[in-house]
C-alpha positions as CSV (number, residue, x, y, z in Angstrom):
1,M,-28.5,-91.1,332.2
2,H,-30.3,-89.3,335.5
3,K,-33.1,-91.4,337.3
4,R,-35.9,-88.9,336.3
5,E,-34.6,-89.3,332.9
6,R,-34.4,-92.7,332.8
7,V,-37.6,-93.6,333.6
8,G,-39.7,-90.6,331.7
9,L,-38.1,-92.5,328.9
10,W,-40.1,-95.9,329.6
11,L,-43.1,-94.4,330.9
12,G,-44.0,-92.3,328.3
13,P,-44.0,-94.7,325.1
14,I,-46.3,-97.1,327.9
15,L,-48.4,-94.6,328.7
16,F,-48.7,-94.2,325.1
17,V,-48.9,-97.9,324.2
18,L,-51.6,-98.4,327.2
19,F,-54.2,-95.3,325.1
20,L,-53.3,-97.6,322.1
21,I,-54.4,-101.1,323.1
22,G,-57.3,-100.0,326.0
23,P,-60.8,-98.8,325.3
24,P,-61.5,-95.3,324.7
25,A,-62.8,-93.6,327.8
26,E,-66.6,-93.3,327.2
27,G,-67.5,-90.0,324.8
28,L,-64.1,-90.4,323.4
29,S,-63.5,-91.4,319.8
30,E,-60.9,-93.5,319.1
31,L,-59.1,-90.8,317.7
32,A,-59.4,-88.8,320.7
33,W,-58.2,-91.6,323.1
34,Y,-55.0,-91.6,320.8
35,S,-54.3,-88.0,320.8
36,A,-54.9,-87.8,324.9
37,G,-52.3,-91.1,324.4
38,I,-49.9,-89.0,322.2
39,G,-50.6,-86.1,324.7
40,L,-49.0,-87.9,327.7
41,W,-46.2,-89.7,326.2
42,M,-45.1,-85.5,324.9
43,A,-45.8,-84.1,328.3
44,T,-43.7,-87.3,330.2
45,W,-40.8,-86.7,327.9
46,W,-41.2,-83.1,328.3
47,M,-41.1,-83.1,332.2
48,T,-38.4,-85.5,332.4
49,E,-36.6,-84.4,329.3
50,A,-35.9,-87.9,328.9
51,V,-34.8,-86.7,325.2
52,P,-34.2,-83.2,323.9
53,I,-37.6,-81.0,324.1
54,P,-36.9,-80.3,320.3
55,V,-37.0,-84.3,319.8
56,T,-40.9,-84.8,321.6
57,S,-41.6,-81.6,319.5
58,M,-41.7,-84.1,316.6
59,L,-43.4,-86.8,317.8
60,P,-46.8,-85.7,315.5
61,L,-45.0,-86.1,312.5
62,V,-44.7,-88.9,313.1
63,L,-47.4,-90.3,314.6
64,F,-50.2,-88.1,313.7
65,P,-50.2,-89.3,310.3
66,I,-49.9,-92.9,311.1
67,L,-52.9,-93.6,313.2
68,G,-55.4,-91.5,311.1
69,I,-55.7,-88.3,313.4
70,A,-53.8,-85.9,311.3
71,S,-52.6,-85.9,307.6
72,I,-48.6,-85.3,306.8
73,R,-49.8,-81.9,306.0
74,D,-52.2,-80.9,308.4
75,A,-50.2,-82.0,310.9
76,A,-47.1,-79.9,309.9
77,M,-49.0,-76.6,309.0
78,P,-48.2,-75.6,313.1
79,Y,-44.8,-75.7,312.6
80,A,-44.8,-72.9,310.5
81,N,-47.0,-71.1,312.7
82,P,-46.5,-66.6,312.0
83,L,-45.7,-66.8,315.3
84,I,-42.7,-69.2,315.1
85,Y,-41.2,-66.1,312.7
86,L,-42.0,-63.3,315.2
87,F,-39.6,-64.9,317.5
88,M,-37.2,-65.8,315.2
89,G,-36.9,-62.7,313.6
90,G,-36.7,-61.5,317.5
91,F,-33.8,-63.7,318.0
92,I,-31.9,-62.6,315.0
93,L,-32.4,-58.5,316.3
94,A,-31.3,-59.9,319.3
95,L,-28.7,-61.6,318.1
96,G,-27.5,-58.1,316.2
97,M,-27.5,-56.4,319.5
98,E,-24.9,-58.9,321.0
99,K,-22.9,-58.9,318.0
100,C,-22.0,-55.5,317.9
101,G,-22.6,-54.8,321.7
102,L,-25.4,-52.7,321.6
103,H,-26.8,-54.5,324.6
104,R,-23.6,-53.8,327.7
105,R,-23.3,-50.5,326.4
106,I,-27.1,-50.3,327.4
107,A,-26.8,-52.0,330.7
108,L,-23.2,-49.6,331.5
109,N,-25.2,-46.7,330.4
110,V,-28.1,-47.5,332.8
111,L,-25.6,-48.1,336.0
112,R,-23.6,-45.6,335.2
113,R,-26.8,-43.0,336.6
114,V,-27.5,-44.5,339.8
115,G,-26.0,-44.1,343.2
116,T,-22.9,-46.1,344.7
117,R,-25.0,-47.4,347.9
118,P,-25.6,-51.4,347.4
119,S,-29.6,-50.9,347.2
120,S,-29.3,-48.5,344.2
121,I,-26.5,-50.8,342.6
122,I,-28.8,-53.5,343.0
123,G,-32.1,-51.2,342.0
124,G,-30.0,-50.7,338.5
125,F,-28.8,-54.1,337.6
126,M,-32.2,-55.2,337.7
127,L,-33.9,-52.0,335.5
128,A,-31.0,-52.7,333.3
129,G,-31.5,-56.3,333.4
130,A,-35.3,-56.3,332.7
131,L,-35.5,-53.4,329.9
132,L,-33.0,-56.0,328.1
133,S,-34.7,-59.2,328.1
134,M,-37.8,-57.4,327.3
135,W,-36.2,-57.7,323.7
136,V,-33.3,-59.8,324.3
137,T,-33.7,-63.5,325.7
138,N,-33.4,-63.4,329.4
139,T,-30.4,-66.3,329.0
140,A,-28.3,-63.9,326.8
141,T,-29.3,-60.5,329.2
142,T,-28.5,-62.6,332.7
143,M,-24.7,-64.0,330.8
144,M,-24.2,-60.2,329.8
145,M,-24.7,-58.6,333.1
146,L,-22.9,-61.3,335.0
147,P,-19.1,-59.9,334.3
148,I,-19.9,-56.5,335.1
149,A,-21.9,-57.6,338.8
150,L,-18.8,-59.7,339.1
151,S,-16.7,-56.4,338.6
152,I,-18.7,-54.9,341.7
153,V,-18.6,-57.4,343.9
154,A,-14.7,-57.7,343.4
155,L,-14.8,-53.9,344.3
156,A,-17.2,-54.2,346.8
157,K,-14.7,-56.7,348.8
158,D,-12.2,-53.7,350.4
159,K,-15.4,-51.4,350.7
160,L,-17.9,-53.9,352.9
161,T,-17.2,-55.7,356.0
162,Q,-17.2,-60.2,356.0
163,E,-20.9,-60.0,357.3
164,Q,-22.2,-57.5,354.4
165,M,-20.4,-59.0,351.6
166,E,-22.0,-62.3,352.4
167,Q,-25.5,-60.5,351.8
168,F,-24.3,-57.9,349.2
169,G,-23.0,-60.9,347.1
170,P,-26.2,-63.0,346.7
171,A,-28.4,-60.3,346.7
172,L,-26.5,-58.8,343.4
173,M,-26.5,-62.3,342.1
174,L,-29.9,-62.9,342.5
175,S,-31.3,-59.4,341.5
176,I,-30.0,-59.9,337.7
177,A,-32.0,-63.7,337.8
178,Y,-35.0,-62.1,338.8
179,A,-35.1,-58.9,336.9
180,C,-34.1,-61.0,333.6
181,T,-36.6,-63.1,333.9
182,I,-39.5,-60.5,334.8
183,G,-38.7,-58.5,332.2
184,G,-39.2,-61.4,330.1
185,L,-42.8,-60.9,330.6
186,G,-43.3,-57.7,329.0
187,T,-43.2,-58.7,325.4
188,L,-44.5,-61.3,323.0
189,I,-40.9,-61.5,322.2
190,G,-39.4,-61.6,326.2
191,T,-39.9,-65.5,326.8
192,I,-40.8,-68.1,324.7
193,P,-44.3,-69.0,326.7
194,N,-45.7,-65.7,325.5
195,A,-45.5,-66.4,321.8
196,L,-46.2,-69.6,322.7
197,V,-50.0,-68.9,324.2
198,A,-50.2,-66.3,321.3
199,G,-49.5,-68.9,318.6
200,F,-51.8,-71.4,320.2
201,M,-55.1,-68.9,320.3
202,E,-54.5,-68.1,316.4
203,E,-53.4,-71.7,315.9
204,T,-56.5,-73.5,317.3
205,Y,-59.5,-70.3,317.5
206,G,-58.0,-68.0,315.0
207,I,-57.8,-65.0,318.0
208,E,-54.4,-62.7,317.3
209,I,-53.1,-61.6,320.2
210,G,-51.1,-58.5,318.9
211,F,-47.8,-57.3,320.4
212,V,-49.7,-53.9,321.6
213,Q,-51.9,-55.9,323.2
214,W,-49.6,-58.4,325.1
215,M,-47.6,-55.2,326.4
216,K,-50.9,-53.9,328.1
217,V,-50.7,-56.8,330.0
218,G,-46.7,-57.4,330.5
219,V,-45.2,-54.1,330.5
220,P,-48.1,-53.1,334.3
221,L,-46.7,-56.6,335.3
222,V,-43.2,-55.9,335.5
223,A,-43.9,-52.5,336.6
224,V,-45.1,-53.6,339.3
225,G,-43.1,-57.0,339.9
226,L,-39.8,-55.3,339.4
227,P,-40.2,-52.6,342.2
228,L,-41.7,-55.6,345.0
229,T,-38.9,-58.0,343.8
230,Y,-36.3,-55.0,344.7
231,L,-38.1,-54.5,348.1
232,L,-38.3,-58.3,349.1
233,L,-34.3,-58.6,348.0
234,T,-33.2,-55.2,349.9
235,R,-35.5,-54.8,352.8
236,F,-36.8,-58.4,353.8
237,V,-34.1,-61.0,352.9
238,F,-31.1,-59.9,352.6
239,N,-29.5,-56.8,354.9
240,F,-26.0,-55.1,353.4
241,G,-26.6,-51.6,355.3
242,K,-26.0,-48.6,353.0
243,R,-22.2,-47.8,353.5
244,P,-21.7,-46.7,349.7
245,I,-19.2,-48.7,347.6
246,E,-16.6,-46.0,346.6
247,G,-14.8,-46.5,343.3
248,M,-18.2,-48.4,341.5
249,K,-19.1,-45.2,339.0
250,E,-15.1,-45.4,338.1
251,L,-15.4,-48.6,337.4
252,I,-18.7,-48.2,334.9
253,Q,-17.0,-45.3,333.1
254,K,-13.6,-47.3,332.7
255,E,-16.2,-50.3,331.4
256,L,-17.7,-47.5,328.6
257,S,-14.4,-45.7,328.1
258,E,-12.9,-49.3,327.2
259,S,-15.3,-49.9,325.1
260,G,-15.2,-46.2,323.0
261,P,-17.8,-44.3,321.7
262,P,-20.8,-45.7,319.8
263,S,-19.4,-47.3,316.9
264,R,-21.3,-47.2,313.4
265,D,-22.7,-50.9,313.8
266,E,-24.1,-50.1,317.2
267,R,-25.8,-46.9,315.9
268,A,-26.8,-48.7,312.9
269,V,-28.6,-51.5,314.5
270,A,-30.3,-49.3,317.2
271,I,-32.1,-47.5,314.5
272,V,-33.3,-51.2,312.9
273,F,-34.5,-52.2,316.3
274,L,-36.2,-49.0,317.3
275,M,-37.6,-49.0,314.2
276,V,-38.9,-52.5,314.5
277,V,-40.4,-51.2,317.8
278,F,-42.0,-48.4,316.7
279,L,-43.9,-50.3,313.6
280,W,-45.4,-53.3,316.2
281,L,-46.5,-50.6,318.7
282,T,-48.5,-48.5,316.1
283,R,-49.7,-51.1,313.7
284,P,-52.9,-51.3,314.9
285,L,-53.0,-47.4,313.4
286,L,-51.3,-48.4,310.2
287,S,-53.4,-51.5,309.5
288,G,-55.7,-48.9,307.5
289,L,-53.1,-48.3,305.4
290,I,-50.9,-51.4,305.2
291,P,-54.0,-54.2,305.5
292,G,-51.2,-56.8,305.4
293,L,-48.4,-55.5,307.8
294,S,-48.5,-58.1,310.8
295,D,-46.1,-58.4,313.9
296,T,-44.5,-60.9,312.2
297,G,-43.6,-59.4,309.0
298,I,-42.4,-57.0,311.2
299,A,-40.0,-58.7,313.1
300,V,-38.9,-60.7,309.6
301,L,-38.3,-57.0,308.2
302,G,-36.0,-56.0,310.7
303,A,-33.9,-59.0,310.8
304,M,-34.0,-59.1,306.6
305,L,-32.8,-55.5,307.1
306,L,-29.4,-56.4,309.1
307,F,-28.0,-58.7,305.9
308,V,-28.2,-55.9,304.0
309,V,-27.1,-52.6,305.8
310,P,-23.4,-52.7,305.3
311,S,-21.2,-52.8,308.6
312,Q,-18.1,-50.8,309.3
313,R,-16.0,-53.9,308.9
314,Q,-14.9,-54.3,304.7
315,D,-12.1,-56.0,304.7
316,G,-13.6,-59.5,305.4
317,P,-15.5,-62.2,303.2
318,W,-18.6,-60.7,301.4
319,S,-21.1,-62.5,303.6
320,E,-19.5,-60.9,306.7
321,R,-19.3,-57.0,305.8
322,F,-23.1,-56.3,307.0
323,L,-24.6,-55.8,310.5
324,M,-25.4,-59.5,310.5
325,D,-24.0,-62.9,308.6
326,W,-25.3,-66.4,308.8
327,N,-22.6,-67.7,310.9
328,T,-24.0,-65.5,313.9
329,A,-27.6,-65.9,313.2
330,K,-27.5,-69.3,312.5
331,K,-26.8,-70.0,316.3
332,L,-30.5,-69.0,317.4
333,P,-31.9,-71.9,319.2
334,W,-33.4,-73.5,316.4
335,G,-34.7,-76.0,319.0
336,I,-36.8,-73.9,320.3
337,L,-38.9,-73.6,317.2
338,V,-38.9,-77.1,316.6
339,L,-41.3,-77.1,320.3
340,F,-43.1,-74.3,319.3
341,G,-44.2,-76.0,316.5
342,G,-44.9,-80.2,318.0
343,G,-46.8,-77.9,321.3
344,L,-49.4,-76.1,318.0
345,S,-49.5,-79.5,316.3
346,L,-50.3,-81.4,319.8
347,A,-53.2,-78.5,320.8
348,S,-54.5,-78.6,317.1
349,A,-55.4,-82.7,316.9
350,I,-57.0,-82.3,320.7
351,N,-58.9,-79.2,319.3
352,S,-60.3,-81.4,316.5
353,T,-61.0,-84.6,317.7
354,G,-62.9,-83.6,320.3
355,L,-61.1,-84.0,323.1
356,A,-60.6,-80.9,324.2
357,V,-64.5,-80.7,324.4
358,W,-64.8,-83.7,326.5
359,M,-61.5,-82.1,329.1
360,G,-64.1,-79.0,329.2
361,T,-66.9,-81.1,330.0
362,W,-65.0,-83.7,332.8
363,I,-63.4,-80.6,334.7
364,S,-66.8,-79.1,334.4
365,G,-67.4,-79.6,337.9
366,I,-65.1,-76.7,339.2
367,S,-68.2,-73.9,337.4
368,V,-69.2,-73.0,340.8
369,W,-65.7,-71.6,341.9
370,P,-65.1,-68.2,341.8
371,V,-63.3,-67.6,338.3
372,I,-60.2,-66.0,340.8
373,F,-60.3,-68.7,343.0
374,I,-59.8,-70.7,339.8
375,I,-57.0,-68.6,338.3
376,V,-55.0,-68.4,341.6
377,A,-55.1,-72.5,341.9
378,I,-53.7,-73.0,338.1
379,T,-50.9,-70.0,338.7
380,V,-49.9,-71.7,342.1
381,L,-49.8,-75.2,340.4
382,V,-47.6,-74.2,337.4
383,I,-45.1,-71.9,339.1
384,F,-44.2,-74.4,341.9
385,L,-44.0,-77.2,338.8
386,T,-41.7,-75.2,336.8
387,E,-39.5,-75.1,339.7
388,L,-39.0,-78.7,338.7
389,T,-39.2,-78.6,334.8
390,S,-39.1,-76.1,331.7
391,N,-41.2,-73.6,331.7
392,T,-41.6,-73.8,328.0
393,A,-42.7,-77.6,327.9
394,T,-44.6,-77.0,330.8
395,T,-46.9,-74.4,328.7
396,A,-47.4,-76.1,325.4
397,A,-48.5,-79.3,327.7
398,F,-51.0,-77.0,329.7
399,L,-52.4,-74.4,326.9
400,P,-54.9,-77.0,326.0
401,V,-56.0,-78.3,329.2
402,M,-56.5,-74.9,330.5
403,A,-58.5,-73.8,327.6
404,S,-60.1,-77.1,327.4
405,V,-60.5,-76.1,331.6
406,A,-61.7,-72.8,330.7
407,I,-64.7,-73.9,327.9
408,G,-65.7,-76.6,330.6
409,I,-67.0,-74.0,333.1
410,G,-68.3,-71.4,330.4
411,Q,-65.4,-69.1,330.1
412,N,-63.5,-67.4,328.2
413,P,-60.0,-69.5,327.3
414,L,-57.8,-66.1,327.6
415,L,-58.8,-66.2,331.5
416,L,-57.1,-69.0,332.1
417,T,-54.1,-69.8,329.2
418,I,-52.5,-66.4,329.7
419,P,-52.4,-66.8,333.6
420,A,-50.8,-70.3,333.3
421,T,-48.5,-69.0,330.7
422,L,-47.4,-66.0,332.8
423,A,-47.1,-68.3,336.1
424,A,-44.8,-70.6,334.2
425,S,-41.9,-68.3,333.4
426,A,-42.5,-67.0,337.4
427,A,-40.0,-69.7,338.9
428,F,-37.9,-68.4,341.4
429,M,-36.6,-71.1,344.2
430,L,-34.0,-73.4,342.4
431,P,-31.3,-73.6,340.1
432,V,-33.3,-75.7,337.6
433,A,-36.5,-73.5,337.7
434,T,-34.8,-71.0,334.6
435,P,-31.4,-69.8,332.6
436,P,-30.9,-67.1,334.5
437,N,-31.3,-68.8,337.9
438,A,-28.3,-71.3,336.6
439,I,-26.2,-69.3,335.6
440,V,-25.9,-66.4,338.8
441,Y,-25.9,-70.0,341.3
442,G,-22.5,-71.2,338.2
443,S,-21.4,-67.7,339.6
444,G,-20.9,-68.8,343.2
445,L,-21.8,-66.4,345.1
446,V,-25.2,-67.7,345.8
447,S,-26.0,-70.8,347.3
448,I,-29.5,-73.2,346.9
449,P,-30.9,-72.7,350.3
450,Q,-30.3,-68.5,349.4
451,M,-32.1,-68.9,346.5
452,A,-34.5,-71.3,347.8
453,R,-34.9,-68.8,350.9
454,A,-35.6,-65.6,348.8
455,G,-37.7,-67.5,346.2
456,I,-40.3,-68.8,347.9
457,W,-40.8,-65.7,349.1
458,L,-41.3,-64.5,345.5
459,N,-43.3,-67.1,344.3
460,L,-45.9,-67.0,346.8
461,A,-45.9,-62.7,346.3
462,F,-46.3,-63.2,342.0
463,T,-48.8,-66.3,343.0
464,V,-51.1,-62.9,344.2
465,L,-49.6,-60.6,341.3
466,L,-50.1,-62.2,338.2
467,S,-53.6,-64.0,339.3
468,V,-54.9,-60.4,340.7
469,M,-53.4,-58.0,337.9
470,V,-54.1,-60.2,335.0
471,Y,-57.9,-61.1,335.9
472,F,-58.4,-57.7,335.3
473,L,-55.8,-56.9,332.9
474,V,-57.6,-59.4,330.2
475,Q,-60.8,-58.4,330.5
476,W,-59.8,-55.1,329.9
477,V,-57.0,-55.3,327.0
478,F,-58.8,-58.3,325.5
479,G,-62.5,-57.6,326.2
480,V,-63.3,-60.8,328.0
481,E,-66.4,-60.9,330.2
482,L,-67.2,-63.2,333.3
483,G,-69.3,-66.2,332.1
484,V,-69.8,-65.7,328.9
485,L,-68.3,-67.9,326.5
486,P,-67.6,-66.1,323.1
487,S,-68.8,-67.5,320.1
488,W,-65.1,-68.5,318.6
489,A,-65.0,-70.6,321.4
490,A,-67.9,-72.4,320.7
491,Q,-67.7,-73.8,317.7
């Protein structure tokens, strides 16, 4: 066990015991004080990963009923939040694309249309990675793109000088990781923290963040952040010249030819996927005709269709004769769904015991700061903290605090929770920061100093980008008024 994990394993429970035996802080009830202790214990284990993150997320189920903070029924309800099933449906749709190879075909078709210069190839990989990671997990997208990129690197060795290859290889690897991370900002199912903040707002305040609403914030960020990252990588951080890599188009075409024409399964999965996206985008218009229609219901419908639409393969066991089978579906990351529930259960206790109000009052002194400065400070803190910790765990720990701070300074919680959430997915410096970073680092083509040199510029660029764009987009999309605390947050 590493030193960080060993320290965290003991520090978490010790902090909780100190809260358990010590007197509550002035103005706090005993239950709120206990909730703070449990929150510190969970945050410590989440940040240090002393035990698996999903295991930490089950602490509320044990401790809340014992300490009288919530009944087991109330403590368990957040683990069935609708947003959990939205993500589950999204995971199964993504697994359906992976099973039939549709995601690979999409990527190859995008790459076939780019030029043969190194910068064009990098742009093509970034575009394909970002588009796919809006709908498929950034981890799966990176793992799918990596073998294709390694083939391009092998081809380029005979076309570029040694000095150019030392620049092109790392740039291509980092472009894939960064594009997959940035693309995940675009939709609610693109990366886990996005859905977590939506679940938090609904569970705590009864405020729904719809799929289209999120895209109105996320897609502009992707549209600006992706070209910005491309320019930083190809114009400032790396220099590999403009010499074309001959044979690149032929290599991609060969990969496509070996895949054959689109299979019946690929076409069927594509139809189901496009239907789901269409329903998500048009739900605000359809809600008058179908009042009970929800983003979660649409995702689950799409996932269920994969289990009943016949596959082209009809010679195996009955359960495998459809576009999706349970042996494939059960590979989805169940632990992430448990993490959702634990984070939302903790947030619910922080709110119901009065701890949220107390935290907001305690920190209300920063209300004299301009809101944009507060957003910048939060963005910097979360981005650089996430370089060393899980972005999902960081989001789960920070959301109740950010909401309390916002209420304490008389602002809409959305103004601080959304920037903090997006910042948690914008760490680019270290392999441990995100799964895509770790995957491309494992290729052996990029070193930690190279990743850190490119990542520090992106961290700084995204601090400005997220702070400024989200400041204005949240006001526009959600009708947030500066200096006005909405009635739903004041209750």
